[in-house]
N, C-alpha and C positions, 0 to 999 in steps of 0.2 A: 504494500500500500504506500502511495506517495501522499504526503500531507503538506499542504501549503497554507500557512497562516498569514492572513492579511489583517493587521491591526490598524483600525481606523478610528478616528474620533468624530462624533457628530455626523455619522454617515447617513442619518435619516434625512439630511437636507438634499440628498440625491434620491429621494423617494425611498422605496423599500430595497435596501442594499441586498438583503438575503434573497428576495424574490428575483432581483436582477441577476444575481450570481447563479441561481438555479436555472433561470431561463437561458443562460449561456452555457449550460451543461456541466456546471460544477457538481460533483457527486455529493459532497457533504459540506454544508455551510453551518457554522456555529455563530449565532447572533445572541444578543441580550435584549430582553423585552423592556428594560428600564435603564436608568443611569447606573454607571459603575464608578467607583472611586479608583482613580489611577492617574499619576503614580501615587504611591503612598509609602510611608515608613511605618513599621510595626514596633510595638513595645520592645525595647532592647536592641533594635536594629538601627544603626547609624544612617542618617539620610544620605542619599546619593550613591549607595553601594549596589543598587539594582535588586534589592531584596524586598521591594514593595509588594502590595497585595496582588496586583496583576501578574507580576513576574513569578511570584510564589504559586499562584493558581495555575498558570500555564506550565510551570516546571513540574508540578505534581501531576497534572493532566498528561504531560509528555511521558513521565515515568510509567504511569499505569498503561498508557497506550502502547509503549514500547514492550511491555510485558504481555501484550495480547488482549487487553481489555477492550471492549467496544467503546464507541464514543460516549454513549449514555453512562456506562459504568465508570469510565475514566473521569468524566465531568462530575458525576455524583461524588466520587471519592475525593477529588480535588476540592470540591465544595466543602465537604466535611473537614478536610485538613485545614482549610482556610479559617473556618469557624473555630476550630480548636486553637489555632494560633492567635487569632485576633478577637474572638468573642462575637463576631458577626460576619455576615456574608458580603457586606459592602456592595451589594448588587450583583456579584458574580454568581449567585445562586439562581439568577433568572435566565440561565442559558436555554436556548431553543435550537434544536437540530432540524435542518431541512436538507433536502438533497434531490438531485435530478435523476440519478441512476436507478435507485430502487425505492425511492420514497422514504417515508419516515422510518420504516423498519430497518434501514441500513444502520441506524443507531441503536437498535435494540439488542439486549444481551443474547437472545436465542431465537433469532429470526421471527417468524410470525406467531410463535406460541405466546399466548397471553396468560399471565399469572393469575390464578384463582385466589379467592380469599383464604387466608390462613391466620390463626390466632396467635401462633408462636413459632419460633424457629425449630422447636422440637418436633413439629409436624412435618418438616421438610426432609427430603431424601438427598444427602450429600453424594455427589458424584466425583468431586475432586477437592483436595485440600492442599494449599500451598502457602508459603510465606509471602507477606505483602512487601512490595518494594520499599526499601528504607529511604528515609529522607536524607539529603546531604547533611554533613555534620553541622554546617553553619545554619541549617534550617530545621534542625531536629526539634520535634515536640514530643514530650513524654507520651501523650495520648496515642501518637502514631508510630510508636516503636514496639517491636515484637508482636505485631499483629499476624493472625492467621486468616487467610482468605478461604472461604468455603463456597463452592458452587453447587447448586442443587438441581435436581431433575425438574423442579417446578418453575425454573426460570428465575431464581433468586440468587444473588451473589451477596454474601455478607462477610464482614470482618469481625473477628473475635479477639478481645484483649487476652493477655496471659491469665488474667483472673477468671476468664470464662464468660464475661458479659459481652454483649454485642455493641460494637462502636457504631456501625452503620450498615445499611442494606439497600440494595437497588434491585427492583424487579421489572417485569415487562408489562407496560400498560397497554390498554386497548387504544386503537386509533379510529374505530368506527363502531356503529351500532347505537342503540338508544341509551340515553343517560337514565339511570335507574335511581340514583341516590340524590336526595336534596342536600343542601348545605348542612342542615341539621343532622341528617343521616350520616354524612361524612364526619361531622363533629363527634357524634357518638361512637362511630367506628374507630376513629383515631384515639379517642379517650380510652376505649376498652383495650386497644392494642398497647397503649402506653402503660396502663395500669398493670397489664400482664407481663410486660417485657422490660420495664425500666426499674432496676433495683432502687428501692427507697421511695417509690411513688405510692401514695396511699389512695384509697378509694376517692374517685372524683378529682384526683390531682389536688387534694387539699393542701394548701400552703404554697401552691404554684400560681403564677400569673400567666394567663393566656396573652401572648404578645403578637400572635398573627393568626388570622382565620380568613383566608382569601383564596380565590381561584388562581391556579398557576398552570403553565403549559411548558413542556420541554420538547414536544414533537408535534408536527402538523396532525391535527385530528384528535389529539388526546383531550381528556376532560378530567382534570385533577383538582384537588383542594388541599391546601397546606394548612396544618395546625401546628403551632409552636408554643412551647411553654418554657418559662424560667422560674426557678424556685425563688421565694422571697426571703432575703437575708437582711435583717434589720431594716425592713421596709423597702429595699431596693432589689432588683433582679440579681440573683447570685450567679456563681461561676459554674453554671450548667445550663445546657440548652437541649431540649428534646423536640425534634421535628418529625412529623408524620405527614406523608402525602398519600391521599386516598384516591384511587381510580373510581370516578363516579359511575362508571358503567359496571365494572366487575365487583366493586366493593373491596378490592384487594389493596393492601399497603404496597406502594411502588417505590417509596423512599422512606427510610427511617434513619435517624441519627440521634445518638445520646452523647453529645460533645461536652467535654468538661475543661474548665480552666484550671489553673494551678492554685488559686486562692482557696484557703480553707474557710469554712463557715466561721464568722466572727464570734468570739466569745461575748459575754455580756459587755456591752459598750461602756466605756468610761470616757471621761472628758479628755484624757490623754490619748486614747486610742479609739475614738469613735470613727466609724467607717467614712464619714463625710466631714472631715476636719476642715477642708477647704470649702468655702461657700460657692454656690452657683454663680453669684456675682463676681467673685474673684476669678473663677475659671473663665467666665466670659471676658473679663478684662484682659486676661492673658492671651486668649485667642485673638481679641481685637488688636492688641499690641503687635502680635506676630504678623497679622494680616495688614496692619497699617490702615485699618478701617474702623472708625468709631461710630458709624451710622447704620450699617447693614443690619436688618432684622436678624435676631439670634435666638437660639434655644439652647438649653443645657439639660442633659439627661444623665442621671446617675445610674451606675450599675457596678457590679464586681465581677472581674474575670481573673486576670493574673494579679490584679490589685484592685482596690476601689478606685473609681475614676469618674470624671465628668466628661461626657462627649458633647462638645460645643459645636453647633452647626451655624455657620454664617451664610446668609443668602445675599450674594453680592451681585444680583441682577442677572444679566444674560451674557453668555458668550455670543458675540455677533451683534451686540448692541440692541437698542430698541426697548420699548417699555415692557414691563412685566405682563401687561395685558395681552401680549402675543402668546402667552402660555395658556394651557388648558385652565378652565375656570377653577377646578378644584385645587389648583396650585397658587391661587391669587390672594390668599388671606392668611395672615399669621401675625402674632405679636410677640414681643420679646418676653420669654417666660422660661421657667424651669419645671421639670417634673421628674419623679423617680421612675423612669422607664428605660429599658434597654434599647439600643439602636435597632431599628427595623427597616433597613434599606437605606439607600443613598440620602434621602431627605428626611429620615426619621418617620415615625408613625403618623405625624400630623402633616407631613409634607411641607415643612416650613418654607414660606415664600412671602413676598410682600409687594405692595403696590408702589413702594418708594423706599427711600433711605439708602440706596446704593449709589456708588459713584460712577458717573458717566465715564470718567477717566479710566475706570477699571475694565470697561467693556472693550472687546476686540471685534473689529469688523472682518468678516471673511469675504475676500474678493469673489464676486460671482454668486454669493449666497442670495437666495430669494429673501426679500424683505420680511416676509411673514414667518420665516423659519428661524426661531430663536432657541437657545439652549441654556438651561439653568446653570449658573456658576455657583455651585455650592461648595463651601470649604468646611472641612471638619478637623477639629483639633481635640485630641484626647489629653486630659490633664489629670495627673495623679491626685485623687481627692484627699490624700493624707499629706503628701509632701508639697504639692503644687507644681511638681516637675512636668514638663511636656513629654508625653509618651509617644505621640505620633501626630503627623499632619498629612492631610490629603485633600484632594478636590475632585469634583466630577470632570 
């Protein structure tokens, strides 16, 4: 197989870049259905050394693909690895596979076989067991070391930790036929699966926060719904993320991940060691100083992953210039505020945006771009909520 990667920014200004590639005979095209953060620095990774979110995601994808994984499996595992390292997907979890040669099933683990419902991994029939490709020394994460890959006759591939718990799994979704599950039905199916397969989850995911409940798509024709939970530690999302994607046709789980950060649950908080010693206002002031922007609308969200942190998001208008009104309506209103919720995509759960407050001098014009095509310029800074140190900086 020959694989050509074309990395482009703001390609939607040339209409549907994926469809255009398929129409010209490209066998497999990987696009993203939303904004991604790139380049980026990760906690403990010096800026400018090429170890940002995007490079890490593609390096893991390449490693799994070189070992023989399908496109869908390689992308799913790279997605989990990125969440383990950074505590969020940064938009890279919104991958979509399209292709001209054999359609969507080129990306599936086992051809046209669709995975049926299963309640636990003990029900599956293993057909092969192998060691998972190790990460490079400079990119190693404890969660992704010493894993065993299990392939099953039911079209499921999952990775097992040395302790025996499952890190993640990817299965074969349907791409045609009637949708049978409602959003509520998918929610209940995901909840039951998490209760049965995630160590430490109580009935009803008591003590956990639902951080995502939304439709997703990774293949032309699929119909999936994503549910994601984080445990509450001292009132903020803790260092664990459970994701379940349900096929709305078959009712099967087609993606599962139980990713964990390195932070331990905090003991009883004291004034000297409370999780959020740095205030949201102080974190936003740090982000504004680094960006050189004192007026852009901002949000600050607290969570715990490798440490307690504030994720500050600045909306600096549009790449390409023009008013914010050029963007979809749901992206046109927000105010400066903070809330104890984990990051949920490039612009956070509320999609922070604003009708003003950004600098025209920060906007960049693209020669030949259509006037109505504008792209959000969102900058994100992670600040250690205990020490005030800057952990990472990135932008869309």
